[in-house]
C-alpha positions, 0 to 999 in steps of 0.5 A: 913254353910260358903261358901268355897273359890276357891284355891288361892282366898282371900276374901277382907279384910275390915278395922275396928276399933272396940272392940272384946272380946275373950273367950276360955275354961274359959280365957277372953281377950278383944282387937280392931280388925284390919280388917274383911271378910266374912271368919275370922278377924284379931286382936290386940295380946291381953295383956296376951293371950297364944294361939296355932294354932287350938285353938276354940274360941267364939268371940263379936264384939262390934259395935257402938250403943251397937250392938254386933255380936257373933262368933266362931273362930279358931286361924289360925296365930299369932305373936307378934302383931296380931291374925288372927281367921277363922271363924269356926261357924257364929250363925244364929242370927249373920249372918244378922248383918255380911253380913249387915255389910260386904255387905255395904264395899262391896258396897262402892267398888263396887261403887269405881270401876264403878267411876274408 
């Protein structure tokens, strides 16, 4: 289950350059991730994408070394350049890889703060 954030709290976003494949009701697009957090991701708007707020999508993050992370997300915003997805479901087999990815970023931020 996804943790609910406090009102007004924004999760830290990690810049990430990785390919992403999204699937919605038989339509398939590939794109690039702009950033990711514990609650969702921002990706470049795929060519030919025509979607709406609330659309549910299956998402595959294609990371280095042929690692993939499967997720499900809901469109929460979009414009001419980007599409923002909020994670609606993180399958059990994707939890550890996702938290590891985000945890490494959080550890790096903590290390920067302790130097300041």
